[in-house]
C-alpha positions in Angstrom: 0.0 0.1 -0.1 1.3 3.6 -0.9 1.3 5.8 2.0 1.8 9.7 1.6 5.0 10.5 3.6 6.8 13.8 3.1 4.5 15.6 0.7 6.8 18.3 -0.8 10.1 17.1 -0.2 12.0 18.9 -3.0 9.0 20.5 -4.3 8.9 23.7 -2.0 12.2 24.7 -3.4 12.2 28.0 -4.8 10.9 27.9 -8.2 11.3 29.7 -11.5 7.8 30.4 -12.9 6.9 28.8 -16.3 8.0 30.9 -19.1 5.0 29.7 -21.2 1.4 28.2 -20.8 0.5 24.7 -20.9 -2.5 22.8 -20.9 -3.3 20.5 -18.4 -4.0 16.8 -18.6 -5.9 15.6 -21.3 -9.5 14.4 -21.4 -12.0 14.6 -24.6 -15.8 14.4 -25.4 -17.1 11.9 -27.6 -16.2 13.8 -30.8 -13.2 15.3 -29.4 -9.4 14.3 -29.6 -7.9 13.2 -26.3 -5.0 15.7 -25.6 -1.7 14.2 -24.1 0.9 16.7 -23.0 4.4 15.6 -22.3 7.0 17.8 -20.5 10.6 16.4 -20.8 13.6 17.9 -19.2 16.2 17.3 -22.2 16.4 20.2 -24.6 19.5 19.1 -26.3 16.9 16.4 -27.9 14.4 18.9 -28.8 14.6 18.3 -32.6 14.0 14.5 -31.9 10.8 15.2 -29.8 9.6 17.5 -32.5 9.8 14.8 -34.9 8.0 12.4 -32.5 5.1 14.9 -31.9 4.8 15.3 -35.5 4.9 11.8 -36.5 2.5 10.7 -33.9 -0.1 13.5 -34.5 -0.2 12.6 -38.4 -0.6 9.1 -37.7 -3.4 9.2 -34.9 -6.8 10.4 -35.3 -8.2 10.4 -31.8 -5.0 11.5 -29.9 -3.3 14.9 -30.2 0.1 15.2 -28.6 2.0 18.1 -27.5 5.8 17.6 -26.2 7.5 20.8 -24.6 11.2 20.7 -24.0 12.0 23.9 -22.2 15.4 24.8 -20.9 14.5 24.5 -17.2 11.8 21.5 -17.3 12.5 20.8 -13.5 11.8 24.4 -12.3 8.7 24.5 -14.5 7.4 21.2 -13.4 8.0 22.0 -9.5 6.2 25.1 -10.1 3.3 23.4 -12.0 2.9 20.9 -9.3 2.6 23.5 -6.7 -0.1 24.6 -8.6 -1.6 21.3 -9.2 -1.3 21.8 -13.0 0.0 18.5 -14.1 1.2 17.3 -17.5 0.1 13.8 -18.6 3.6 12.3 -18.8 6.8 13.7 -17.7 10.4 12.9 -19.0 13.1 13.2 -16.3 16.2 11.4 -15.4 16.6 8.6 -12.8 17.8 11.0 -10.1 17.0 12.4 -6.5 14.2 14.4 -8.4 12.5 11.2 -9.4 12.9 9.8 -5.7 11.0 13.1 -4.3 8.3 12.8 -7.0 7.5 9.3 -6.0 7.4 10.0 -2.5 5.1 13.0 -3.1 2.7 10.4 -5.0 2.7 12.8 -8.0 3.3 9.6 -10.4 0.9 6.9 -11.5 1.6 3.3 -10.9 2.3 2.0 -14.2 2.9 -1.8 -13.2 0.0 -2.7 -15.8 1.8 -0.9 -18.7 2.7 -3.9 -21.0 5.8 -2.3 -22.5 7.6 -2.7 -18.8 8.2 -6.3 -19.8 10.9 -5.2 -22.3 12.6 -2.9 -20.3 15.9 -4.2 -19.1 15.8 -5.5 -15.8 19.1 -3.7 -14.5 17.2 -0.2 -15.3 14.1 -1.1 -13.3 16.3 -2.2 -10.4 17.9 1.1 -10.7 14.5 3.0 -10.4 13.4 0.9 -7.5 16.6 1.6 -5.6 15.9 5.2 -6.0 12.8 5.3 -3.6 13.2 6.9 -0.7 11.9 4.0 1.1 10.1 0.8 -0.5 7.2 1.7 -2.4 4.5 -0.8 -3.8 4.2 0.0 -7.6 6.2 1.0 -10.6 6.6 4.7 -11.5 8.5 5.0 -14.4 9.4 3.5 -17.8 13.0 3.8 -18.4 13.7 5.1 -21.9 17.8 5.6 -22.6 20.7 5.5 -20.3 24.2 6.9 -20.4 27.5 5.6 -19.3 30.5 7.3 -17.6 34.1 5.9 -17.6 37.1 6.9 -19.6 37.0 8.1 -23.3 40.2 7.5 -25.3 41.6 8.2 -28.7 42.0 4.7 -30.6 44.3 5.8 -33.2 46.6 7.2 -30.5 46.4 3.9 -28.5 46.8 2.2 -31.6 50.0 4.1 -32.9 51.6 3.5 -29.6 50.5 0.1 -28.4 48.9 0.9 -25.3 46.5 -1.8 -23.7 43.3 -0.8 -22.0 43.8 -0.9 -18.2 41.7 -3.6 -16.2 42.8 -2.5 -12.5 43.7 0.5 -10.9 47.5 -0.4 -10.9 47.3 -0.9 -14.6 45.8 2.4 -15.0 48.6 4.3 -13.4 51.0 2.2 -15.2 49.4 3.4 -18.7 49.3 6.8 -17.7 53.2 6.9 -16.5 53.8 5.3 -20.2 51.8 8.1 -22.0 53.3 10.9 -20.1 56.6 9.1 -21.1 55.7 9.8 -24.6 55.3 13.4 -23.9 51.4 13.2 -24.2 49.0 14.3 -21.5 46.9 11.3 -20.3 44.1 13.2 -19.0 42.0 16.2 -19.9 39.9 17.8 -17.1 37.4 20.4 -17.3 37.0 21.3 -13.7 36.3 25.0 -13.9 32.5 23.7 -14.5 32.0 22.0 -11.3 29.8 19.5 -12.5 32.5 17.8 -14.5 34.0 17.2 -11.3 31.4 14.5 -10.8 32.1 12.1 -13.7 35.4 10.5 -12.3 33.9 10.7 -8.7 30.9 8.7 -9.7 32.7 6.2 -12.3 35.2 5.6 -9.3 32.7 5.4 -6.6 30.7 2.7 -8.3 33.7 0.4 -7.8 35.0 1.3 -4.3 31.7 1.8 -2.6 28.6 0.1 -1.9 25.8 0.8 -4.5 23.3 1.9 -1.9 26.0 4.0 0.1 23.4 6.7 0.8 20.7 4.6 2.0 23.2 2.8 4.2 24.0 6.1 5.6 20.4 7.1 6.0 19.9 4.0 7.8 22.9 4.7 10.4 24.9 1.7 9.3 27.7 3.6 7.8 29.4 7.1 7.1 30.6 8.7 4.0 34.0 9.1 5.7 34.2 5.4 5.8 32.9 4.5 2.4 34.5 7.6 0.3 37.9 7.5 1.8 39.5 5.3 -1.2 37.5 7.2 -3.7 38.9 10.4 -2.4 42.5 9.4 -2.2 42.5 7.8 -5.7 40.8 10.6 -7.3 43.6 13.2 -6.1 46.2 10.6 -7.8 44.4 11.2 -11.0 45.3 15.1 -10.9 48.9 14.0 -11.4 48.2 13.0 -15.1 46.0 16.3 -16.2 46.7 19.5 -17.2 48.7 21.5 -14.8 45.7 24.0 -14.3 42.8 21.8 -14.5 40.3 24.2 -12.9 41.4 26.7 -15.3 39.4 25.0 -18.3 35.6 24.5 -18.5 33.7 21.5 -20.2 33.7 22.9 -23.7 37.6 23.6 -23.3 38.3 20.0 -22.3 35.9 18.6 -25.0 37.8 20.8 -27.5 41.2 19.8 -26.2 40.7 16.1 -26.3 38.9 16.3 -29.8 42.1 18.0 -30.9 44.3 15.2 -29.7 45.7 17.3 -26.8 45.3 14.3 -24.3 45.1 10.7 -24.9 42.0 10.1 -22.4 39.1 11.9 -20.8 37.4 10.7 -18.0 33.8 11.8 -18.6 30.1 10.3 -19.6 28.9 9.3 -23.2 26.9 12.3 -23.2 29.9 14.3 -24.2 30.3 12.6 -27.6 28.2 14.9 -29.5 30.4 17.9 -28.3 33.5 16.3 -28.8 32.6 15.1 -32.5 31.2 18.5 -33.4 34.9 19.7 -33.0 36.3 16.9 -34.6 34.0 14.6 -36.7 36.7 12.3 -37.6 38.0 11.7 -34.3 38.0 7.8 -33.4 37.2 7.4 -30.0 35.9 4.5 -27.9 35.3 4.2 -23.9 36.3 1.7 -21.3 35.1 1.2 -17.9 37.2 3.0 -15.0 39.1 0.6 -13.5 39.3 2.0 -10.0 39.4 -1.4 -8.4 42.4 -3.2 -7.6 41.1 -6.2 -9.4 39.1 -6.7 -12.5 36.3 -8.2 -11.0 35.6 -5.4 -8.8 34.9 -3.2 -11.8 31.4 -2.3 -12.9 30.0 0.0 -15.7 28.7 3.4 -14.0 25.6 3.7 -15.8 22.1 5.5 -15.1 18.8 6.3 -16.5 19.2 9.3 -18.5 15.7 9.6 -19.7 12.2 7.9 -18.4 8.8 8.6 -18.8 6.3 8.7 -16.1 2.7 9.2 -16.3 1.2 11.4 -13.7 -1.5 10.2 -11.1 -3.6 13.2 -12.2 -3.7 12.0 -15.9 -7.3 11.7 -17.1 -7.0 9.2 -20.0 -4.2 6.7 -19.0 -4.9 4.4 -22.0 -4.2 7.4 -24.3 -0.9 8.0 -22.4 -0.2 4.3 -22.9 -0.6 4.7 -26.6 1.8 7.5 -26.7 4.5 5.5 -24.7 4.0 2.7 -27.4 5.0 5.2 -30.1 7.9 6.5 -28.3 9.1 2.9 -27.3 8.9 1.8 -31.0 12.3 0.1 -31.8 12.8 2.6 -34.6 12.3 5.7 -32.5 14.5 4.5 -29.9 17.1 4.1 -32.5 16.7 7.6 -33.9 17.2 9.0 -30.3 20.3 6.5 -29.6 21.7 7.8 -33.0 21.2 11.3 -32.2 22.2 11.6 -28.5 24.9 8.5 -28.4 22.6 6.9 -25.6 22.0 3.4 -24.5 18.6 2.1 -24.9 16.8 0.9 -21.7 14.8 -1.6 -23.8 15.9 -5.1 -24.7 16.1 -5.3 -28.7 18.8 -5.5 -31.7 19.7 -1.7 -31.5 23.0 -0.4 -32.8 24.8 1.3 -30.1 27.3 4.2 -30.7 30.8 2.9 -31.5 32.0 5.0 -28.5 30.5 2.5 -26.4 32.3 -0.8 -27.8 34.8 -1.1 -24.8 31.7 -1.3 -22.7 29.7 -3.8 -24.6 30.5 -6.8 -22.3 29.3 -4.8 -19.3 26.1 -3.5 -20.9 25.3 -7.1 -22.3 25.9 -8.8 -18.9 23.7 -6.2 -16.9 27.0 -5.5 -15.0 26.0 -1.8 -14.3 25.6 0.6 -11.2 23.8 3.7 -11.0 25.6 7.1 -10.3 26.2 8.0 -6.8 25.1 11.7 -7.1 21.6 10.4 -8.2 21.2 10.4 -4.6 22.6 13.6 -3.6 20.2 16.5 -3.0 21.2 19.6 -5.4 21.1 21.9 -2.0 24.3 20.1 -1.1 26.1 21.0 -4.1 28.5 18.1 -4.0 29.9 19.1 -7.0 31.3 22.2 -5.8 32.4 20.4 -2.7 34.7 18.0 -4.8 36.0 20.9 -6.8 37.0 22.4 -3.6 38.4 19.0 -2.3 40.6 18.9 -5.7 41.9 22.2 -4.9 42.5 21.9 -1.2 43.5 18.2 -1.4 42.2 17.6 2.3 40.9 14.5 2.2 39.7 14.4 6.3 38.2 17.9 6.0 36.3 17.0 2.7 34.9 13.9 4.3 33.9 15.4 7.7 32.0 18.1 5.6 30.4 15.5 3.4 28.9 13.6 6.4 28.0 17.1 8.0 26.3 18.5 5.3 24.3 15.3 4.6 22.7 15.3 7.8 22.0 18.9 7.5 20.5 18.7 4.0 18.6 15.3 4.5 17.4 15.5 7.9 13.6 14.9 6.8 14.7 11.8 4.7 16.8 10.4 7.5 13.9 10.8 9.7 11.5 9.1 7.1 13.9 6.3 6.4 14.5 5.4 10.0 10.9 5.4 10.7 10.0 3.4 7.9 12.9 1.0 9.2 11.5 0.9 12.6 7.9 0.1 11.5 9.1 -2.5 9.6 11.1 -4.2 12.2 8.2 -4.1 14.7 5.8 -5.6 12.0 8.4 -8.4 11.4 8.5 -9.0 15.2 4.8 -9.0 15.4 4.5 -11.2 12.5 2.2 -9.0 10.5 2.8 -7.3 7.2 3.2 -3.5 6.7 
C-alpha cells in the first residue's frame, strides 16, 4: 500500500515561474481528440521530440500529442506541481528528483503497462533503488541511459600499442607510459563544477556500496568510511592531467581532447556529440573506469538518462500508454540513440554508438551500477564540494564536511527512512505485514 509521507520534499524549493502556458491533463468528449501533454527535461533532444510529436499526430486520429522541451524543465515542473497543474507524462532522469516525485505521490503506478516487460531489469532495479523507502508499484518506464568511464583516442592507443587497463595499478602504469611519450594522459574541465562528478561517480561505483547513501540514511555507515578510497584515488588522477585543471571548462576539455591534446578524457557518453562537433573524424572509444584493484571489482557506471512517468492526475491513462508505445517503438528509440549517443533501456537489437564498444560486455551482462550523485540533494552542491576538495587536497576535511552536510540537507529523509525501518522491524516482530 502506498502511504503519503513527506509530501513536498524537494517540491517546495524556490521555483522559476513557467515561461509559457501549458494545458493540463487531457480528457475529451465523444467527438474530440484526447489531448496528451509531455514535458521532458532534455532540451538538447528537442529536435527529436519535435519529430516524434509531428509523426505521432500525423498517424493518430483520436489523440493529439504536445511535447514541451523547455530549458529549465525541472523548475517549471515544480512550479506546476505546486499549482496542481500536471502534464500527462513527464520525461525526467533517474535521480533524486524522481525520488521526490515518487514520495510525493505525483506519479501514477504504471505496473499494468505492457511495455515494461521489454525494459532491461538492470534499469528497472535502478528505479526501484531510487525510492526513498520501499514503495509498492512501478512509477517510470526507463527510455535511455548513459555511461561514464574513460574515453580514449583509438588511433593514439593503436599507434603507441597501449593496452586498455583492467585494474587501478594498470591505469596508473598506462598513465606513466603516456607521460613518457610526452603526451598528456587526461584532460579535465573542472572549472565547470559538474564535470568533477564524472570521475567521482565512475570510481565510486567500484569502491563503495551501490546503496551507500541509503546505508548512511539508515545509520549503518558514514561517507567518511565509504568514500575515503575514492577520494584518495581521485587526487592521484590529478597528477596525470593539465597543470591547471580548474582553468578549463567542459567545452575547453571537449575541444582539447577532440584535437588530440590528451590521450584520454574521464567523462560520460553524453559528451560525445560535443567532442565530435569539434572533430567529426575523431575515432574514440570508452572503457570502464578501473578503480578497483581487481578486474572483478569493476562495474559500469550507468544510469537512467531519460524515462517517462505518467502523472497520477492524468485523465486518460490508456491514451498515455498509446503515446508510450509510440515512443518505445524500436525505430524511434534507435533514432534517439543515434542522435544522443545513448544506451537503450529496452531489450532489442539496437545499434549502439561505436564510442561504447569497450563497454559492451558490461552492458550485455547487465553489470551496471547507478551514479552515486543521483542520490545527492542539489542543495548540498556536492559537485562544488568535490571541486574545493580537489583544490585543497584535504581528504579528512572533505569527508567530515560531506557527513555533516548530508545530515543537514537530508534531515527529513533520514527521519523518514529510520521511521520506516522501525515500522518494518516492528511488523516483522509481530508477524504482521506492513
